[in-house]
C-alpha positions in Angstrom: -58.5 -150.8 242.6 -61.7 -150.7 240.8 -62.7 -147.8 238.6 -66.3 -146.8 238.7 -68.6 -144.3 237.2 -67.3 -141.3 235.3 -63.7 -142.2 235.6 -64.5 -145.6 234.0 -66.0 -143.8 231.1 -63.0 -141.6 230.8 -60.6 -144.5 230.9 -62.7 -146.4 228.3 -62.8 -143.2 226.2 -59.0 -142.7 226.6 -58.4 -146.4 225.8 -60.6 -146.3 222.7 -59.0 -143.0 221.6 -55.5 -144.5 222.0 -56.5 -147.5 220.0 -58.1 -145.3 217.3 -54.9 -143.2 217.1 -52.7 -146.3 217.0 -54.9 -147.7 214.2 -54.8 -144.4 212.3 -51.0 -144.4 212.6 -50.8 -147.9 211.4 -53.1 -147.2 208.4 -51.1 -144.0 207.7 -47.9 -146.0 207.6 -49.5 -148.8 205.5 -50.9 -146.3 203.0 -47.5 -144.6 202.8 -45.8 -147.9 202.1 -48.4 -148.6 199.4 -47.9 -145.2 197.9 -44.1 -145.7 197.9 -44.6 -149.0 196.2 -46.9 -147.5 193.5 -44.3 -144.7 192.9 -41.5 -147.2 192.7 -43.6 -149.2 190.1 -44.2 -146.1 188.0 -40.5 -145.2 188.2 -39.6 -148.8 187.2 -42.0 -148.7 184.3 -40.5 -145.3 183.1 -37.0 -146.6 183.5 -37.9 -149.7 181.5 -39.5 -147.6 178.8 -36.4 -145.3 178.6 -34.1 -148.3 178.5 -36.2 -149.8 175.7 -36.2 -146.5 173.8 -32.4 -146.2 174.2 -31.9 -149.8 173.1 -34.0 -149.2 170.0 -32.2 -146.0 169.2 -28.9 -147.7 169.5 -30.1 -150.6 167.3 -31.3 -148.1 164.7 -28.1 -146.2 164.9 -26.1 -149.4 164.4 -28.2 -150.3 161.4 -27.8 -146.8 159.9 -24.1 -146.9 160.5 -23.8 -150.4 159.0 -25.7 -149.3 155.9 -23.6 -146.1 155.7 -20.3 -148.0 156.1 -21.4 -150.6 153.6 -22.2 -147.8 151.1 -18.8 -146.2 151.7 -17.0 -149.5 151.3 -18.9 -150.2 148.1 -18.0 -146.7 146.8 -14.4 -147.2 147.6 -14.4 -150.6 145.8 -16.1 -149.0 142.8 -13.6 -146.1 142.9 -10.6 -148.5 142.9 -12.1 -150.5 140.0 -12.7 -147.2 138.1 -9.1 -146.2 138.7 -7.9 -149.5 137.4 -10.1 -149.2 134.3 -8.9 -145.6 133.8 -5.3 -146.7 134.0 -6.0 -149.5 131.5 -7.8 -147.0 129.2 -4.8 -144.6 129.4 -2.5 -147.5 128.5 -4.7 -148.4 125.5 -5.0 -144.8 124.5 -1.3 -144.3 124.5 -0.9 -147.4 122.4 -3.5 -146.1 119.9 -1.8 -142.7 119.8 1.5 -144.4 118.9 -0.2 -146.6 116.3 -1.8 -143.5 114.8 1.5 -141.6 114.6 3.2 -144.6 113.0 0.3 -145.0 110.6 0.5 -141.3 109.6 4.3 -141.7 108.9 3.6 -144.8 106.8 0.7 -143.2 104.9 3.0 -140.5 103.7 5.0 -143.0 101.7 2.1 -145.5 100.9 0.7 -146.1 97.5 -2.8 -144.8 96.7 -4.5 -148.2 97.1 -3.1 -148.6 100.6 -4.2 -145.1 101.5 -7.8 -145.9 100.3 -7.8 -149.1 102.3 -6.5 -147.2 105.4 -9.2 -144.5 105.0 -11.9 -147.2 104.8 -10.6 -148.9 107.9 -10.5 -145.5 109.7 -14.1 -144.9 108.6 -15.2 -148.2 110.2 -13.3 -147.4 113.4 -14.8 -144.0 113.5 -18.3 -145.4 113.0 -17.7 -147.9 115.9 -16.5 -145.0 118.1 -19.6 -142.9 117.1 -21.9 -145.8 117.9 -20.2 -146.4 121.3 -20.5 -142.7 122.1 -24.2 -142.6 121.1 -24.8 -145.5 123.6 -23.2 -143.4 126.3 -25.4 -140.4 125.8 -28.6 -141.9 127.2 -26.8 -143.5 130.1 -25.1 -140.2 131.0 -28.4 -138.4 130.7 -30.1 -141.0 132.9 -27.3 -140.7 135.5 -27.5 -136.9 135.5 -31.3 -137.1 135.9 -31.0 -139.6 138.8 -28.4 -137.4 140.5 -30.6 -134.4 140.1 -33.6 -136.2 141.4 -31.7 -137.4 144.5 -30.4 -133.9 145.2 -33.8 -132.3 144.8 -35.6 -135.1 146.9 -33.0 -135.1 149.7 -34.5 -133.8 152.9 -33.1 -130.4 153.9 -33.3 -128.9 157.3 -33.9 -125.2 156.9 -31.5 -122.9 158.7 -32.6 -121.5 162.0 -33.3 -117.8 162.0 -30.7 -115.6 163.6 -31.3 -114.6 167.2 -33.5 -111.5 167.4 -34.9 -111.8 163.8 -38.4 -112.7 163.0 -39.1 -115.6 160.6 
């Protein structure tokens, strides 16, 4: 059967319309796939950036923790050394106290020349102690100044205002 005239035009028009609709549907599906791919690329980029940020934050945290732990370990080592030195100092101090008590007993019965020699020796020891103490003063002042500077320079997060109050 052969189509002629108006029905041929209608058939051609319907065919072209069907092809145009099929093409539009294919373009729609293709554009949808491209859009999905673009969205997936953006999500991948965001995920990679987040992963990189988390990785960097973990590395920073590990470095801070390592530094902090190192400082704590060094402080513990210094504290143990100071305890050892204090124990030794107490031992020496006890020995000096005993020597001083023994010297006082012997001085009571000593001749005047021995007392004068002992007084001279005590003066020399006292001068050595005074000089050592004088050396400690600037060190202690410097330490106190450093500690105060650190306290004053340390960053402080101000407290948050209470709920309902105005800053």
